[in-house]
N, C-alpha and C positions, 0 to 999 in steps of 0.2 A: 510376727512379734508385735507387742504393744508399741505404738508409735509415741515418741516424745511430744510434748506440747509444742505447737508452732511458735516461732518467735513473735513477739509483740510488734505492732505496727510502728512503735516509737523508734525501733532500731532496724527497720526493714531496709533493703537495699536502696529504695527510693529516697529515704531520708539521709543516707550517708554517701550516695554515689557522687554528689557534688563536692564532697570534701576531698582534699588531696590524700593520697595513700599514706597510711601510717607505716606500713611495711611494703616495700617495693622490691621484687625479685625479678631480675631480667637475665635469662640464660645462665642460671646457676649450674655449675659443674662440681662434682665431688669425685675424685679419683683416688684409688688405693693401689699403689704399686706393689706387685707381688713377684715371686720368683718365676711365675709362669706368664707374667704380663700384667698390664694395667686393668684393674677392675673398675669400670665406670658405674658407680653407684647412683649418681644423679647426672642426667644429661640435658643440659639447656632448659631447666625448669624455669618458667616465668609465671608469677602470680602476684596479686596485690591483696592487701588487707587494709580496710579503712576503720576508723574509730566507730565503735558501735556495731560492727559487722562481724558475722560469723561465717568463716570460710572453712569448708570441709576439704580435707585432703585424703582421698581414698585410693585404694589399690590393694593388690595382693601383698602378702608378706614378701619383703625383699624388693619392693618397687621403688624404694628411696624416700619414703615418707618421713621416717625418723631422721635420716641423714639430712634431709632438707631442714627440719626443725632445729637440729643441733648446729647446722651451719649458721643459722640466723643468730644463735646465741654465742657463737664462737667457741663451741665445746669440742670441736674436732681437732685432734692433735696429729702431728707428723707420725707416720708417713702420709696421712691423708692430705690431699691437695685440693684446696677450695678456690674456685675462681668464678667470676661473674662479670657480665657487662655492667651490671648495676645491682648492688645489694645495699639498700638504705633503710634506716629506721628513723622516722620523723625527719627526713631530709639529711640524716647523718650517714656518711659512708662507713659501713661496717667493716669492709675489707681493709680499710686503712687504719683501723684501730689497733693499738697495742693491747696486750693482755690486761694491763692495768686499767686501761680505758674500757675494755669489755666488762671487767668486773664492776665498774661503776654503773654500768647499764643493767647488768644482770641482777634480778631481784628488785631493784628500785623501779626500773622502767620496763624491763622484759623479764618474763618468767616462763618456766616450762614445767608442766606436771608430767612426771614420768609414769610409766605404764602400771606397775604393780607395787603397792605399798609394802608388800611382803619382802621385796628386794630393794626398795628405795629407802626405807626407814632403817636406821642403825639398830640392830637387835639388842645391843648392850647399852643403849642410852634411853632414858625415859623420854616420853613424847615431848614434855615441856622443855627439856634441855635441848632437844633437837630444833624445836621451833624457835626458841630464844637464840640459839646459835646461828640459825639462818638469818634472823632479823639483825643481830649484831654484826654479822659478817658484812651486811650491806650498809648498816649504819653503826659503825664502831663507837660513835660518840654517845650512843644511848647507854644509860646505866642498865645493869641487869634487871633491876626492878621495873624500869620503864619498858624494857623489852618484854618482860613477862606480862605486863599489863597489855601490851600490844598483841601478844600471843593469845591472851584470853579473849580479846575483842575479835581476833581473826577466827578463832574456834567457834565463838558464838555466831559469827557471820555465816558460817557454813552449817548452822543449825545443829551443832553438837550440844547435847544436854549434859548437865553436871560437868562443866568445863574443868573444874578443879580436879575431879577424879581422872579425867582424860589426861590432863597435864602430868599427873603422877604415874600414869600407867606405862607399862612396857609395851612395845609394839605387838608382841605375841598375844597380849590381852585384848586387843582390839579386833572387831570383826572386819571383814573386807571393806564394807561400806564406811565404817568409822575410820579405818586407815586411809582410805581414799580421801575422805573429808579432811583429815589431818594434812595430807599432801597438798590439797587445794588451799587450805588455810595458810600453810607455810609459804606458798607461792604468792598469795594475794595480800599477805600481811603488810607489804610495803606499797600497795596500791599501784601495780604496774599498769602501763598503758597497753601493753601487748601480752596476751597469755597464749602460750602454745600448749595445748593439751594432747598428749600422746597416749591414745587409747585409754582415756581416763575411766571408762566404764567396762573394760573388757573382763575384769575379774569379778564383776558384780552380777547379782541376779536382776531380773527385769524390774522389780519394784524399787530396789535401791538405785538401779541405773537411772530410772526416771527422777528420783529425788536428787541425784547428783547433777543431772542435766538441768533440773529446775534451779539449782543453786547457781550453776554457771550462767544460765539465762538471766537470773536476777542480778548477778555481778556485772554482766556485760551492760545491761540497761542502766543500772544505778551508777556505774563508774565510767560509762561510755568507753569501755575497753574494746580493743580489737581482739578477736578470738580466732586462732587457727586450730581447728579440731582435726587431729590425725586419727583415722579410723579405717577399719576394713568393713564396717557395718553400713552398707548402703541405705537400708531403710531408716537407720538412725539419723544419718546426716541429711537425708531427704526431708525428714520431718522437723529437724532442729536448725539447720544452717540456712544461710541466705544464698550462698553460691557454693559450688562443688567443683574442685579440680580433680580429674581422674588420672592417676599415674600408672604407667606400665613400663617396667624395666628402666626406671629413672627418668622417663619422659612424661610430660603432660599431654595426654591424648586429646582432651577437650575440657573446657570450663563452661559449666552451664548453671543456670538458676536452679537452686535446689528443688523448687516446686516442679521443675521440668525434667528432673533426672530420669523419670520413667520414659520420657520421650527423647532421650539422648540419641544422637545419630551415629556415633562412632561404633563400629562392630565390637570393639573390646568392651565398651561400657554396656552395650546391649547384651553381650555375652555374660558379663558379670550379673546383670539383672536377671537374665534367664536362668542362671545357675542357682538362684535363691530358692530354697524349698518353700512350698506353700502348704499350709494346713488344709486349705479348701481345694487345692489343685489336684490334678490327677496323679496317681501314684505311679512310680516307675523311675527309671534312671534319669538323673539330672543331665542337662546338656553339658557337653565338654567344650571348652574354648578351643577354637582352631586359630592359633596365633599366627599372624602374618609377619614375616621378617621385615616387611616394608614399614611396620609400625615403629621400628627403631629409628627411622629417619624422619618421622612425623613429629609434629609438636602443636599443641594448642596455645591459645593466647592467654593473657592474664585475666 
């Protein structure tokens, strides 16, 4: 596949590694009680994200990536049980926050781009009304006119042309790329410090995917945001992120520099890399992962 542009040196790990973590997760657990027992969706996940840093969170479907992101924003509801030795944002304990306190952080300081705009945007509301609603939910003191002006600025920031037409459009009138840009605009309108992007390019073709990644890259650099990019696309995170945490069955198997992902040591990561089809490689059956039960008791560092 076509590789995304590499991050600029201004926001490389070397420039942000000395800063304290913006997001710090230590032994995060997410459990779902069921009639047949407890489902452990996330098992002792530990990772950090600093300002101006892009951290990729990769793994198979069901490995706990999305649940980790939702835990950070306090979006999981009972019967889900969330616990951690430490879960902090900019030094603030997230586990001790009330729902009201979480709402003050969401949108203003932390935001999450959901996977597919076809299902994330309300089909019976015009785009502009949805963006304005999101802005006013976080800043109720804003007038509708001021919120609409903020919406226009956000849509322009994600390189949408003819902003007024987009504001008046219905979601079904947008292409996949336009819908994803609207979702990004909605989340960055209030200038969050941390952006969690959950498969933001999975529904897009290669060309539009690169355009969306370029927008995220520009936003991280210009606003010194921390970015947690959730994906199953290993080549994408290898070319775009600074560090990568690899999840298996809710556990971090290892955390490596993105540039060194192809040299990863853990057999699970190597198995994922080996299973990637190659246009230039030999034709034949792709390797199948031989999962070791011992991996469930392992864990990588932050």
